[in-house]
C-alpha positions, 0 to 999 in steps of 0.5 A: 623405834625404841627410846635409847636416851633422854632426853630425846631429840626428836619424836616418832609415831609408828616408826616415822620421825615427826617434825615436832620441836621442843619449845621449852620446859615446864614446872609442876605448877605450869603443867597443873594449870594446863591440866586445869584449863584443857586436856592437852596431848601428851606422849610418855618417854621410858628409856628402853621402850617405844614412845607412848602416845596416850589416847585422849580418853586415857590422859586425865586418868594417867595424869591423876594416877601417875604423872602428877605426883612424879613431875620433876624440874631441871634443877633435879637432874642437876641435883642428881649428878651430885646424888641428891633430889631423886629420893624425894620421889615415891619410887625414886622416878620422876618425869621432866616435862617439856613442850613440843610443837609442829606448826599449830599442833602442841603436846606435852613430852613426859620423859621418865628419869630414875 
């Protein structure tokens, strides 16, 4: 399955829709705090591509080298509609981070906006 629009309404893996539900959005400091305490399970959504379920041994590297410098907030999406905000990020893209849960299983979804 391919990401056709963001924000996502569901998550999938190997073509199977999963029972995860979005439970909220996080700001940079909240995400950074989580990464200082544990290594959360993460999924990355790029429009036009399949979801990227990041392998556990790659999560820290991807956080350090890609994600942490590009975390946005819902306020940025509102500013973008007015033509503001996006230029504040290197390469003019950012990720909105949301929490998803399926029973006791939790993960972070990074949705790329550009």
